[in-house]
C-alpha positions in Angstrom: 92.3 38.9 95.2 91.4 40.5 98.6 87.9 41.9 98.0 88.3 44.1 101.3 91.4 45.7 99.7 89.6 46.2 96.5 86.7 47.8 98.3 89.0 50.3 100.3 90.6 51.3 97.2 87.3 51.8 95.4 86.1 53.9 98.4 88.8 56.3 98.4 88.9 56.5 94.7 85.2 57.2 94.5 85.3 60.6 93.1 87.8 59.6 90.3 85.5 56.5 89.5 82.5 58.5 89.3 84.2 60.9 86.8 85.7 58.0 84.6 82.2 56.2 84.5 80.6 59.8 83.8 83.1 60.2 80.7 82.1 57.1 79.2 78.5 57.7 79.5 78.9 61.2 78.2 80.8 59.6 75.1 77.8 57.1 74.4 75.2 59.7 74.7 77.2 61.9 72.3 77.4 59.0 69.8 73.8 58.5 70.0 72.7 62.2 69.5 71.7 63.8 66.6 74.6 66.0 65.2 72.1 68.7 64.4 71.1 69.0 68.1 72.9 71.6 70.4 75.4 70.5 73.0 73.1 71.8 75.8 72.2 68.4 76.9 75.9 67.2 77.0 76.8 70.4 79.0 74.0 69.5 81.6 75.1 66.1 81.8 78.8 67.3 82.2 77.8 69.3 85.1 75.8 66.5 86.7 78.8 64.2 86.5 81.1 66.9 88.0 78.4 67.6 90.8 78.4 63.8 91.6 82.2 63.7 91.7 82.1 66.6 94.1 79.3 64.7 96.2 81.7 61.8 96.3 84.4 63.8 97.4 82.2 65.4 100.4 81.2 62.0 101.2 84.6 60.6 101.9 85.6 63.9 103.7 85.4 62.9 107.0 87.4 59.6 106.4 90.9 59.2 107.9 93.8 59.3 105.4 94.0 56.2 103.2 96.6 54.9 100.8 95.5 53.1 97.8 97.2 51.9 94.5 100.5 51.9 95.9 101.2 55.5 95.2 98.4 57.8 96.0 96.7 58.9 99.3 93.3 60.3 100.1 93.9 62.8 103.0 92.6 66.2 103.8 95.0 68.1 101.6 94.1 65.8 98.6 90.3 66.2 99.2 90.7 70.0 99.3 92.6 70.0 96.0 89.6 67.9 94.6 87.2 70.3 95.6 89.1 73.4 94.1 89.6 71.4 90.6 85.9 70.4 90.8 84.7 73.9 91.2 86.9 74.8 88.2 85.4 72.4 86.3 81.8 72.9 86.9 82.3 76.6 86.2 84.3 76.0 83.0 81.6 73.9 81.8 79.1 76.7 82.6 81.1 79.4 80.9 81.6 77.4 77.7 77.8 77.4 77.1 77.2 78.9 73.6 80.9 80.1 73.7 82.0 78.7 70.2 80.1 76.9 67.3 83.0 74.2 67.5 82.0 73.4 70.8 78.2 73.0 69.8 79.3 70.9 66.9 81.7 68.7 69.1 80.5 68.9 72.4 81.0 65.4 73.3 84.9 65.7 72.7 84.9 69.1 74.3 83.1 68.1 77.6 84.8 64.5 77.7 88.4 66.0 77.5 87.3 68.6 80.2 86.3 65.9 82.5 89.4 63.8 81.8 91.3 66.9 82.5 89.8 67.1 86.0 90.5 63.4 86.6 94.0 63.9 85.9 94.4 67.1 88.3 92.4 65.3 91.0 95.0 62.3 90.7 97.9 64.8 90.9 96.7 66.2 94.1 96.9 62.3 95.6 100.1 61.4 94.2 102.8 59.9 96.5 104.6 58.3 93.9 106.8 59.7 91.2 105.3 57.5 88.6 101.3 58.2 89.8 102.5 61.6 89.5 103.9 61.6 86.1 100.7 59.7 84.9 98.4 62.1 86.4 100.4 65.1 85.0 100.1 63.7 81.3 96.6 63.0 81.6 95.3 66.6 82.4 98.3 68.2 80.1 97.3 66.0 76.9 93.6 67.0 77.4 94.6 70.8 77.8 96.7 70.9 74.9 93.8 70.0 72.7 91.4 72.1 74.5 93.5 75.2 74.0 93.4 74.8 70.4 89.7 74.0 70.3 88.9 77.4 68.5 90.4 76.1 65.3 89.0 79.1 63.1 91.2 81.4 65.2 94.8 81.3 64.4 95.7 82.5 67.8 94.2 79.5 69.4 95.9 77.0 67.0 99.2 78.9 67.9 98.6 78.6 71.7 98.0 75.1 71.4 101.1 74.5 69.6 103.1 76.3 72.0 101.7 74.8 75.1 102.2 71.4 73.3 105.8 71.8 72.4 106.9 73.4 75.6 104.9 71.1 77.8 106.6 68.4 76.0 109.9 69.8 76.8 108.9 70.3 80.4 107.6 66.6 80.6 111.3 65.5 79.6 112.6 67.6 82.4 110.3 66.0 84.7 110.9 62.5 83.6 114.8 62.9 83.9 114.5 64.8 87.4 112.3 62.0 88.7 114.9 59.3 87.1 117.6 61.0 89.2 115.5 61.1 92.4 114.8 57.4 92.1 118.6 56.8 91.7 119.2 58.8 94.8 116.7 57.6 97.1 116.5 54.0 95.5 112.4 54.1 95.1 109.6 56.3 93.5 107.8 56.3 96.6 108.1 59.8 98.6 108.1 58.0 101.8 110.8 55.7 101.0 112.9 58.5 99.5 112.4 60.4 102.6 113.6 57.4 104.7 116.7 56.8 102.7 117.8 60.4 102.7 117.1 61.2 106.2 119.0 58.3 107.3 122.1 59.5 105.4 121.8 56.9 102.7 121.3 57.3 99.0 123.5 59.0 96.5 123.3 62.8 97.3 125.1 63.5 94.2 122.0 62.7 92.2 119.7 64.5 94.4 120.0 68.2 93.6 120.3 67.7 89.8 117.0 65.8 90.1 115.4 68.4 92.4 116.5 71.1 89.8 115.0 69.3 86.9 111.7 68.6 88.8 111.6 72.3 89.8 111.7 72.9 85.9 108.9 70.5 85.2 106.7 71.9 87.8 107.8 75.7 87.1 106.3 75.2 83.6 102.9 74.0 85.0 102.4 76.6 87.8 104.0 79.4 85.5 107.2 80.3 87.6 109.7 82.7 86.5 111.9 81.9 84.2 109.5 79.2 83.1 106.3 81.5 82.6 106.7 82.7 79.0 104.1 80.5 77.4 101.3 81.6 79.7 100.4 85.0 78.3 100.2 83.7 74.9 98.3 80.5 75.8 96.0 82.2 78.0 95.2 84.7 75.4 95.0 82.4 72.5 93.0 79.4 74.3 89.0 79.9 74.3 88.4 81.8 77.3 86.2 79.1 79.3 89.2 76.8 78.8 91.8 79.6 80.0 89.5 80.2 83.2 89.5 76.5 83.9 93.2 76.2 83.2 94.2 79.1 85.5 93.0 77.5 88.4 92.8 73.8 87.9 96.3 73.3 86.6 97.8 75.8 89.4 95.9 73.7 92.1 97.1 70.3 90.7 100.7 71.3 89.8 101.2 73.1 93.4 99.6 70.2 95.0 102.1 67.8 93.4 104.9 70.2 93.9 104.1 70.6 97.9 104.0 67.0 98.2 107.0 66.0 96.6 109.1 68.7 98.4 107.5 68.3 101.9 107.0 64.4 101.9 109.9 63.1 99.9 112.6 65.8 100.7 111.8 67.5 104.0 115.1 66.3 105.4 116.7 68.8 102.8 114.6 71.6 103.7 117.5 73.8 104.8 119.0 73.5 101.3 116.0 74.2 99.2 113.8 76.8 101.0 116.2 79.8 100.2 116.1 78.8 96.3 112.5 78.3 96.6 112.2 81.9 98.3 114.2 83.7 95.8 112.1 81.9 93.0 108.9 83.2 94.9 110.4 86.9 94.7 111.2 86.7 91.1 108.1 85.2 90.1 105.9 87.8 92.2 107.9 90.7 90.9 108.5 90.0 87.2 104.5 88.7 87.0 103.4 92.0 88.4 105.8 94.4 86.6 104.8 92.6 83.4 101.2 92.9 84.0 101.3 96.8 84.4 102.2 97.0 80.7 99.3 95.1 79.3 96.4 96.5 77.3 94.8 92.9 76.9 92.7 91.8 79.8 93.4 88.1 79.1 97.3 88.9 79.1 97.0 91.0 82.1 95.4 88.2 83.9 97.9 85.7 82.5 100.9 87.8 84.0 98.6 88.5 87.2 98.3 84.4 87.6 102.2 84.3 87.5 102.4 86.8 90.2 99.8 84.6 92.3 102.0 81.6 91.5 104.8 83.5 93.3 102.7 84.1 96.4 101.5 80.5 96.6 105.3 79.5 96.5 105.9 81.5 99.7 104.0 78.5 101.3 106.3 76.1 100.1 109.3 78.2 101.1 107.8 78.3 104.7 107.7 74.6 104.6 105.1 74.2 107.6 101.6 72.6 107.8 100.0 75.9 108.5 101.7 77.1 105.4 100.0 74.5 103.3 96.8 74.9 104.9 97.1 78.6 103.8 97.8 77.6 100.4 95.0 75.1 100.0 92.7 78.5 101.4 94.2 80.5 98.7 93.8 78.1 95.9 89.9 77.8 97.0 89.6 81.4 97.2 91.6 82.1 93.8 89.2 79.6 92.0 86.2 81.9 92.6 87.9 85.5 91.9 89.7 84.3 88.8 87.0 82.3 87.2 84.7 85.1 87.9 87.1 87.8 86.2 87.5 85.6 83.2 83.6 85.3 83.1 83.3 89.0 82.9 85.7 88.8 79.9 83.4 86.3 78.0 80.5 88.4 78.5 82.4 91.5 76.8 83.9 89.3 74.1 82.8 89.8 70.5 81.7 86.5 69.1 84.7 84.4 68.4 87.0 87.3 69.1 88.7 85.5 72.1 89.9 88.7 74.1 88.9 91.9 75.4 91.1 95.3 75.3 90.9 97.2 78.6 89.3 100.1 77.0 86.4 98.1 76.4 85.5 98.1 80.0 85.3 102.1 79.8 81.9 103.3 81.1 80.7 99.7 82.0 79.4 101.0 85.5 76.9 103.1 83.7 75.6 100.8 81.3 76.0 97.3 83.2 75.9 98.3 86.9 75.9 94.7 88.1 78.6 93.4 85.7 80.8 96.0 86.8 80.2 95.7 90.3 80.9 91.9 89.9 84.1 92.9 88.2 85.1 95.4 91.0 84.8 92.6 93.5 86.9 90.2 91.5 89.6 92.9 91.0 89.5 94.1 94.7 90.0 90.4 95.9 92.9 89.6 93.6 94.7 92.8 94.7 94.0 91.6 98.3 91.7 94.5 99.5 89.8 93.4 102.7 87.3 92.1 103.8 87.3 89.9 100.5 88.8 86.3 100.0 91.8 87.3 98.3 92.8 89.3 101.4 92.5 86.5 103.9 94.4 84.2 101.4 97.3 86.4 101.4 97.0 87.0 105.1 97.3 83.4 106.0 100.3 82.8 103.6 102.3 85.9 104.9 101.5 84.9 108.6 102.7 81.4 107.8 105.8 83.0 106.4 106.5 85.3 109.2 105.9 82.1 111.7 109.0 80.4 109.7 111.1 83.3 110.1 110.6 84.4 106.6 109.4 88.0 107.7 111.5 89.4 104.8 109.7 87.4 102.0 106.1 88.4 103.6 107.1 91.9 103.1 108.3 91.3 99.7 104.7 89.9 99.2 103.0 92.8 100.7 104.9 95.3 98.3 103.9 93.2 95.2 100.4 93.0 96.4 100.5 96.9 96.4 101.9 96.8 92.8 99.2 94.5 91.5 96.6 97.1 93.0 97.6 99.6 90.3 96.8 97.2 87.3 93.8 95.8 89.0 92.3 99.1 90.2 92.9 100.5 86.6 90.2 98.4 85.3 87.7 99.5 88.1 88.7 103.2 87.3 87.7 102.4 83.6 84.4 101.1 84.6 83.0 103.8 87.0 85.3 106.9 85.9 85.5 107.0 82.2 83.1 107.3 79.2 82.4 104.5 76.9 83.9 104.8 73.6 80.8 103.5 71.6 78.2 100.7 72.2 78.9 98.1 74.8 77.5 94.6 73.7 77.2 92.2 76.3 76.9 88.1 75.5 74.8 87.4 78.3 73.1 84.1 79.1 71.6 82.2 82.1 74.6 79.9 82.5 77.3 82.8 82.7 74.8 85.1 84.7 74.5 82.3 87.1 78.3 81.8 87.2 79.1 85.4 87.7 76.3 85.7 90.5 77.6 82.5 92.4 81.3 83.5 92.1 80.6 87.2 93.4 78.7 85.8 96.4 81.3 83.4 97.0 84.2 86.0 97.1 82.3 88.2 99.7 81.3 85.2 101.8 84.7 83.4 102.1 86.1 86.8 103.0 83.4 87.4 105.6 83.8 83.9 107.3 87.4 83.0 106.4 87.8 80.9 109.7 85.0 78.6 108.4 86.6 77.9 105.3 90.2 77.6 106.7 89.1 75.2 109.2 87.4 73.3 106.3 90.4 73.2 103.8 93.4 71.3 105.2 97.2 71.2 104.2 99.7 68.4 104.5 
């Protein structure tokens, strides 16, 4: 065996190796602990493992792009996705502290699955081979199916896990069939080889478009594109809220990374054919997501449909199909991680013990009772709606700018109009906090971990918005 090649693979795989070893250590510690003990030590160990994974990612940040395992690459875009997923993982663990008795009793299983989901998401961002992509997809999907139903005492959580599993399995079959057709068209599962075959006029073009359509269904399910989004509100509402917060960011980052890489590395020669359908899909996703969010009284369902709309915004970057657009998508996902996780963090604070959801009227009068919490939620709502000078504004600005530069000004206009629609339901929450009277006592489930999470995410949303150029230069596209 070539030891130099082995060392090279190990060095670029360092973040995933650190997390995989960490999972094994976590499970051994869980076996050795007394079951009557809380899961605080396991949560701290999990955060330490994820922090080491982030350190390993930063350690190899300046390395030139390197391929490994014959089907993955460690480049700037993959490292950007790793950063977003690890941020989501760390905050997801922090928000889960003292959230459910089931997590306290089975902390080892919960946090091990959490880190395994992170590993799968990170691998998906690096995949340059359809086989590696599918393996990564299934690693994090299987973990999320279980995590979604971890609140077994709540029928809504069990229902969410079952819906997610059944629809996810169906989406996986579309994904596998599409991959098989793309393999038949290009004669390989490697993106580069598929591109070389198709761009030279070879391959079987009659298999390409059915394959692309089926892959689109698989990816559409994972990133909640219309019309494959129907699972999203039910699963987001039923799953434990820390899992929802993590899933809303991590799944979106990983699936979009895989989607962008497949279309822009394997199929760039067919851009003229797939760009318009993708643009139409972006319009439908933004519009349907925002219009559905207007009608929601549940904050988690509102944020679920909001997530659908944001998926449509990110899809504009794929329709633009330029390196600047993918860099804008990386920046958007980075900013989205902080503002969306922060919003779900406020939901957790206002939830009753084991309740799992919050109606919008519970935000009434929050500004007069818990001013700091209301200010944090206002920052997240303003940022999600795209109001300057917060992080969300610059995320949307960069994507719309890339669309205009790619001669898709009409798509940018539709995006701006949808941002105006979204402002209504985001600002409705702000109005309830500061301009309505509370209807009874407001009980907040605060703690050091969640207070720290809210403080960091609030500051991050403001700092990213004040220094967007710094982060846009750091985060790289394809």
